[in-house]
C-alpha positions as a Markdown table, in Angstrom:
| # | Residue | x | y | z |
|---|---|---|---|---|
| 1 | Met | -137.4 | -93.0 | 87.5 |
| 2 | Arg | -136.5 | -93.7 | 91.1 |
| 3 | Ile | -139.8 | -94.1 | 92.9 |
| 4 | Gly | -140.3 | -93.9 | 96.7 |
| 5 | Leu | -143.1 | -96.3 | 97.7 |
| 6 | Phe | -145.2 | -95.3 | 100.7 |
| 7 | Ala | -147.0 | -98.4 | 102.2 |
| 8 | Thr | -149.7 | -96.6 | 104.3 |
| 9 | Cys | -150.8 | -97.9 | 107.7 |
| 10 | Leu | -153.4 | -100.3 | 106.3 |
| 11 | Gly | -151.1 | -101.5 | 103.6 |
| 12 | Asp | -148.4 | -102.3 | 106.2 |
| 13 | Thr | -150.6 | -104.0 | 108.7 |
| 14 | Leu | -153.6 | -105.5 | 106.8 |
| 15 | Phe | -153.2 | -105.4 | 103.1 |
| 16 | Pro | -149.5 | -105.9 | 102.2 |
| 17 | Glu | -150.3 | -107.6 | 98.9 |
| 18 | Ala | -151.6 | -104.2 | 97.6 |
| 19 | Val | -148.2 | -102.6 | 98.4 |
| 20 | Lys | -146.3 | -105.5 | 97.0 |
| 21 | Ser | -148.3 | -105.4 | 93.8 |
| 22 | Thr | -147.6 | -101.7 | 93.5 |
| 23 | Ala | -143.9 | -102.3 | 93.7 |
| 24 | Val | -144.0 | -105.2 | 91.2 |
| 25 | Leu | -146.0 | -103.2 | 88.7 |
| 26 | Leu | -143.7 | -100.1 | 88.9 |
| 27 | Ala | -140.7 | -102.3 | 88.5 |
| 28 | Arg | -142.2 | -104.2 | 85.6 |
| 29 | Leu | -142.7 | -100.8 | 83.9 |
| 30 | Gly | -138.9 | -100.2 | 84.2 |
| 31 | His | -138.6 | -98.1 | 87.3 |
| 32 | Glu | -136.5 | -98.4 | 90.4 |
| 33 | Val | -138.6 | -98.7 | 93.5 |
| 34 | Val | -137.2 | -97.8 | 96.9 |
| 35 | Phe | -138.8 | -98.3 | 100.3 |
| 36 | Pro | -137.6 | -95.8 | 102.9 |
| 37 | Pro | -137.5 | -98.0 | 106.0 |
| 38 | Gly | -138.2 | -95.2 | 108.5 |
| 39 | Gln | -141.6 | -94.3 | 107.0 |
| 40 | Thr | -144.6 | -94.2 | 109.4 |
| 41 | Cys | -148.2 | -93.1 | 109.4 |
| 42 | Cys | -148.8 | -90.0 | 107.3 |
| 43 | Gly | -151.0 | -88.5 | 110.0 |
| 44 | Gln | -154.2 | -88.4 | 108.1 |
| 45 | Met | -156.4 | -89.9 | 110.8 |
| 46 | His | -155.2 | -87.4 | 113.3 |
| 47 | Val | -156.1 | -84.4 | 111.1 |
| 48 | Asn | -159.4 | -86.0 | 110.1 |
| 49 | Thr | -160.5 | -86.2 | 113.7 |
| 50 | Gly | -159.5 | -82.7 | 114.6 |
| 51 | Tyr | -156.0 | -83.2 | 116.0 |
| 52 | Gln | -153.9 | -81.0 | 113.8 |
| 53 | Arg | -151.0 | -80.3 | 116.1 |
| 54 | Glu | -150.4 | -83.9 | 117.1 |
| 55 | Pro | -149.3 | -85.2 | 113.7 |
| 56 | Val | -146.4 | -82.7 | 113.3 |
| 57 | Pro | -143.8 | -85.3 | 114.1 |
| 58 | Leu | -145.4 | -87.7 | 111.5 |
| 59 | Val | -145.5 | -85.0 | 108.8 |
| 60 | Arg | -141.9 | -84.1 | 109.5 |
| 61 | Asn | -140.8 | -87.7 | 109.3 |
| 62 | Phe | -142.6 | -88.1 | 106.0 |
| 63 | Ala | -140.9 | -85.1 | 104.6 |
| 64 | Glu | -137.5 | -86.4 | 105.8 |
| 65 | Gln | -138.1 | -89.9 | 104.5 |
| 66 | Phe | -139.2 | -89.0 | 101.0 |
| 67 | Gly | -137.6 | -85.6 | 100.6 |
| 68 | Asp | -134.3 | -87.0 | 99.3 |
| 69 | Ala | -133.6 | -85.4 | 95.9 |
| 70 | Ser | -132.7 | -88.8 | 94.5 |
| 71 | Ile | -136.3 | -89.8 | 94.8 |
| 72 | Asp | -138.1 | -88.6 | 91.6 |
| 73 | Ala | -141.6 | -89.4 | 92.7 |
| 74 | Val | -143.5 | -90.7 | 95.7 |
| 75 | Val | -146.3 | -93.2 | 94.9 |
| 76 | Met | -148.8 | -94.8 | 97.1 |
| 77 | Pro | -151.8 | -97.2 | 96.6 |
| 78 | Ser | -154.1 | -94.9 | 98.4 |
| 79 | Gly | -156.1 | -91.8 | 97.4 |
| 80 | Ser | -156.8 | -90.8 | 101.0 |
| 81 | Cys | -153.1 | -90.9 | 102.0 |
| 82 | Ala | -152.0 | -89.1 | 98.8 |
| 83 | Gly | -154.7 | -86.5 | 99.6 |
| 84 | Ser | -153.4 | -86.1 | 103.1 |
| 85 | Val | -149.8 | -85.5 | 101.9 |
| 86 | Arg | -150.8 | -83.1 | 99.1 |
| 87 | His | -153.3 | -81.1 | 101.2 |
| 88 | Gln | -153.3 | -81.7 | 104.9 |
| 89 | His | -149.6 | -81.7 | 105.4 |
| 90 | Glu | -149.4 | -78.2 | 104.1 |
| 91 | Ile | -152.1 | -77.1 | 106.6 |
| 92 | Val | -150.3 | -78.7 | 109.5 |
| 93 | Ala | -146.9 | -77.2 | 108.5 |
| 94 | Glu | -148.4 | -73.7 | 108.1 |
| 95 | Arg | -150.2 | -73.7 | 111.4 |
| 96 | Tyr | -147.8 | -75.6 | 113.7 |
| 97 | Gly | -144.5 | -76.2 | 111.8 |
| 98 | Asp | -141.3 | -74.2 | 111.3 |
| 99 | Ala | -139.7 | -73.0 | 108.1 |
| 100 | Ala | -137.8 | -76.2 | 107.6 |
| 101 | Leu | -141.0 | -78.3 | 107.8 |
| 102 | Arg | -142.9 | -76.0 | 105.4 |
| 103 | Ser | -140.1 | -76.3 | 102.9 |
| 104 | Gly | -139.9 | -80.1 | 103.3 |
| 105 | Val | -143.6 | -80.5 | 102.9 |
| 106 | Ala | -143.7 | -78.4 | 99.7 |
| 107 | Thr | -140.9 | -80.4 | 98.2 |
| 108 | Val | -142.6 | -83.8 | 98.8 |
| 109 | Lys | -146.0 | -82.5 | 97.9 |
| 110 | Ala | -144.9 | -81.6 | 94.4 |
| 111 | Lys | -143.8 | -85.2 | 93.7 |
| 112 | Thr | -146.5 | -87.2 | 95.5 |
| 113 | Tyr | -149.0 | -89.3 | 93.5 |
| 114 | Glu | -151.8 | -91.8 | 94.0 |
| 115 | Leu | -151.0 | -94.9 | 91.9 |
| 116 | Ser | -153.5 | -94.4 | 89.0 |
| 117 | Glu | -152.7 | -90.7 | 88.5 |
| 118 | Phe | -149.0 | -91.5 | 88.5 |
| 119 | Leu | -149.5 | -94.2 | 85.8 |
| 120 | Val | -151.7 | -92.0 | 83.6 |
| 121 | Asp | -150.5 | -88.5 | 84.2 |
| 122 | Val | -146.7 | -89.0 | 84.7 |
| 123 | Leu | -145.9 | -92.2 | 82.8 |
| 124 | Asp | -148.6 | -91.6 | 80.2 |
| 125 | Ala | -149.6 | -95.3 | 80.5 |
| 126 | Thr | -153.0 | -96.9 | 80.5 |
| 127 | Asp | -152.1 | -100.4 | 79.2 |
| 128 | Val | -149.6 | -101.7 | 81.7 |
| 129 | Gly | -149.6 | -105.3 | 80.4 |
| 130 | Ala | -152.1 | -106.6 | 82.9 |
| 131 | Tyr | -154.2 | -109.7 | 82.5 |
| 132 | Phe | -157.3 | -110.4 | 84.7 |
| 133 | Pro | -160.0 | -112.6 | 83.1 |
| 134 | His | -162.7 | -111.9 | 85.6 |
| 135 | Arg | -165.9 | -109.8 | 85.9 |
| 136 | Val | -165.0 | -106.6 | 87.8 |
| 137 | Thr | -166.7 | -103.5 | 89.0 |
| 138 | Tyr | -165.0 | -100.4 | 90.4 |
| 139 | His | -165.8 | -98.2 | 93.4 |
| 140 | Pro | -164.2 | -94.7 | 93.1 |
| 141 | Thr | -163.2 | -93.6 | 96.6 |
| 142 | Cys | -164.2 | -90.2 | 98.0 |
| 143 | His | -160.7 | -88.8 | 98.5 |
| 144 | Ser | -159.5 | -89.9 | 95.0 |
| 145 | Leu | -162.6 | -88.3 | 93.4 |
| 146 | Arg | -163.1 | -85.2 | 95.5 |
| 147 | Met | -159.7 | -84.3 | 96.8 |
| 148 | Leu | -157.3 | -85.6 | 94.2 |
| 149 | Arg | -159.8 | -85.4 | 91.3 |
| 150 | Val | -158.4 | -88.5 | 89.6 |
| 151 | Gly | -161.5 | -88.7 | 87.5 |
| 152 | Asp | -161.7 | -91.8 | 85.2 |
| 153 | Lys | -158.0 | -92.6 | 85.4 |
| 154 | Pro | -158.5 | -95.9 | 87.3 |
| 155 | Leu | -161.2 | -96.9 | 84.8 |
| 156 | Arg | -159.0 | -96.1 | 81.9 |
| 157 | Leu | -156.4 | -98.4 | 83.4 |
| 158 | Leu | -158.9 | -101.2 | 84.0 |
| 159 | Arg | -160.4 | -101.0 | 80.5 |
| 160 | Ala | -157.0 | -101.7 | 79.1 |
| 161 | Val | -156.6 | -104.9 | 81.1 |
| 162 | Glu | -156.6 | -108.0 | 78.9 |
| 163 | Gly | -159.5 | -110.4 | 79.5 |
| 164 | Ile | -161.4 | -108.2 | 82.0 |
| 165 | Asp | -165.1 | -107.9 | 82.0 |
| 166 | Leu | -165.5 | -104.4 | 83.4 |
| 167 | Val | -169.1 | -103.6 | 84.5 |
| 168 | Glu | -170.4 | -100.2 | 85.5 |
| 169 | Leu | -171.3 | -99.7 | 89.1 |
| 170 | Ser | -174.6 | -97.8 | 89.7 |
| 171 | Glu | -174.3 | -94.7 | 91.9 |
| 172 | Ala | -170.6 | -95.3 | 91.8 |
| 173 | Asp | -169.6 | -91.9 | 93.2 |
| 174 | Ser | -171.7 | -92.4 | 96.4 |
| 175 | Cys | -169.6 | -92.9 | 99.5 |
| 176 | Cys | -169.3 | -96.4 | 100.9 |
| 177 | Gly | -169.8 | -95.1 | 104.4 |
| 178 | Phe | -166.3 | -95.8 | 105.8 |
| 179 | Gly | -164.7 | -92.4 | 106.3 |
| 180 | Gly | -162.3 | -93.6 | 109.0 |
| 181 | Thr | -163.6 | -92.8 | 112.5 |
| 182 | Phe | -166.9 | -91.8 | 110.8 |
| 183 | Ala | -167.8 | -95.5 | 110.7 |
| 184 | Val | -167.3 | -95.8 | 114.4 |
| 185 | Lys | -168.8 | -92.5 | 115.6 |
| 186 | Asn | -171.8 | -92.8 | 113.2 |
| 187 | Ala | -172.2 | -96.5 | 112.9 |
| 188 | Asp | -175.9 | -96.5 | 111.9 |
| 189 | Thr | -175.4 | -94.0 | 109.1 |
| 190 | Ser | -172.3 | -95.8 | 108.0 |
| 191 | Thr | -174.0 | -99.1 | 107.8 |
| 192 | Ala | -176.9 | -97.6 | 105.9 |
| 193 | Met | -174.5 | -96.2 | 103.3 |
| 194 | Leu | -172.7 | -99.5 | 103.1 |
| 195 | Gln | -175.9 | -101.3 | 102.5 |
| 196 | Asp | -176.7 | -99.1 | 99.5 |
| 197 | Lys | -173.2 | -99.7 | 98.1 |
| 198 | Met | -173.4 | -103.4 | 98.6 |
| 199 | Arg | -176.8 | -103.5 | 96.9 |
| 200 | Asn | -175.4 | -101.8 | 93.8 |
| 201 | Ile | -172.3 | -104.0 | 93.8 |
| 202 | Ser | -174.3 | -107.2 | 94.1 |
| 203 | Ala | -176.5 | -106.0 | 91.1 |
| 204 | Thr | -173.4 | -106.1 | 88.9 |
| 205 | Arg | -172.8 | -109.8 | 89.6 |
| 206 | Ala | -169.1 | -109.1 | 89.6 |
| 207 | Asp | -166.5 | -111.5 | 90.8 |
| 208 | Val | -164.5 | -108.6 | 92.1 |
| 209 | Cys | -165.2 | -105.1 | 93.4 |
| 210 | Ser | -162.0 | -103.0 | 93.1 |
| 211 | Ala | -160.9 | -99.6 | 94.4 |
| 212 | Gly | -157.8 | -97.6 | 95.0 |
| 213 | Asp | -158.0 | -97.5 | 98.8 |
| 214 | Ser | -157.6 | -100.5 | 101.1 |
| 215 | Ser | -159.7 | -98.7 | 103.8 |
| 216 | Cys | -162.8 | -98.6 | 101.6 |
| 217 | Leu | -162.2 | -102.2 | 100.4 |
| 218 | Met | -161.9 | -103.3 | 104.1 |
| 219 | His | -165.3 | -101.7 | 104.8 |
| 220 | Ile | -167.0 | -103.0 | 101.7 |
| 221 | Gly | -165.3 | -106.4 | 101.9 |
| 222 | Gly | -166.5 | -106.9 | 105.4 |
| 223 | Gly | -170.0 | -106.2 | 104.5 |
| 224 | Leu | -170.0 | -108.4 | 101.4 |
| 225 | Ser | -168.6 | -111.3 | 103.3 |
| 226 | Arg | -171.3 | -111.1 | 105.9 |
| 227 | Ile | -174.0 | -111.3 | 103.3 |
| 228 | Lys | -172.2 | -114.0 | 101.5 |
| 229 | Ser | -172.5 | -112.1 | 98.2 |
| 230 | Gly | -169.9 | -114.1 | 96.2 |
| 231 | Thr | -168.1 | -110.8 | 95.3 |
| 232 | Arg | -164.7 | -110.2 | 96.8 |
| 233 | Thr | -162.7 | -107.0 | 97.0 |
| 234 | Leu | -159.3 | -106.5 | 95.4 |
| 235 | His | -157.1 | -103.4 | 95.2 |
| 236 | Leu | -156.6 | -101.8 | 91.8 |
| 237 | Ala | -152.8 | -102.5 | 92.1 |
| 238 | Gln | -153.4 | -106.2 | 92.4 |
| 239 | Ile | -155.4 | -106.3 | 89.2 |
| 240 | Leu | -152.9 | -104.2 | 87.4 |
| 241 | Gly | -150.1 | -106.3 | 88.8 |
| 242 | Ser | -151.6 | -109.5 | 87.4 |
| 243 | Thr | -150.2 | -110.8 | 84.1 |
| 244 | Arg | -150.5 | -113.9 | 81.9 |
| 245 | Thr | -147.2 | -115.2 | 83.2 |
| 246 | Ala | -148.0 | -114.4 | 86.8 |
| 247 | Pro | -151.8 | -114.2 | 87.1 |
| 248 | Tyr | -153.6 | -113.4 | 90.3 |
| 249 | Ala | -155.3 | -116.6 | 91.5 |
| 250 | Leu | -158.9 | -115.7 | 92.1 |
| 251 | Thr | -160.0 | -119.0 | 93.7 |
| 252 | Glu | -163.3 | -119.8 | 95.3 |
| 253 | Ala | -161.5 | -120.4 | 98.6 |
| 254 | Ala | -160.2 | -116.8 | 98.4 |
| 255 | Arg | -163.6 | -115.2 | 98.2 |
């Protein structure tokens, strides 16, 4: 398959290794990965904060960048961005777009996937040849659970990783408290939610807390580093991208 890779804003600016790992993983599975250079923000943060007209140019650009018929699927290491493309773009196009935008959005929506659902639902793969000999717990992010309904697909992928010690996270489906601008506008509530999440993560004594969204990992990772928990955060793509011949180096210095 020819796969269009969407980096996401956080992937582009703060967590490029998650994007690189996604590309490496998909290529390792035998697919051609292309990166449309004109891609920009998907517009999720605008819609989430009530500005539905403003992201029209971003939605249009996304449809143009990834609407090429030669691209069989659009994959991104983010449940929230995939949710935006599959649900919010249609709302924006219907309310403020033209016929061309609505058509373009529908075309791209039909072939857009979050990484774990693409691997399991489209490629029918759970064992992707990964090797990660560390104790790991997994935080299912809100958009992936509630908007995309990926269910246990990330866990199925992690269970098949060679060498992994996967431990269950208590109250896993509780929000970490990030929610984009929610963490800024409702800082006290966000912090309280984060404390609950960190307490449950710490109880697992995991080396790594993984998730499918860099935004949640940024929030959780910042909290864990402040309390010197000893647990670091790592995107699902980076675990799945690690192999025996090219293992991810989880060093003490990196925690």
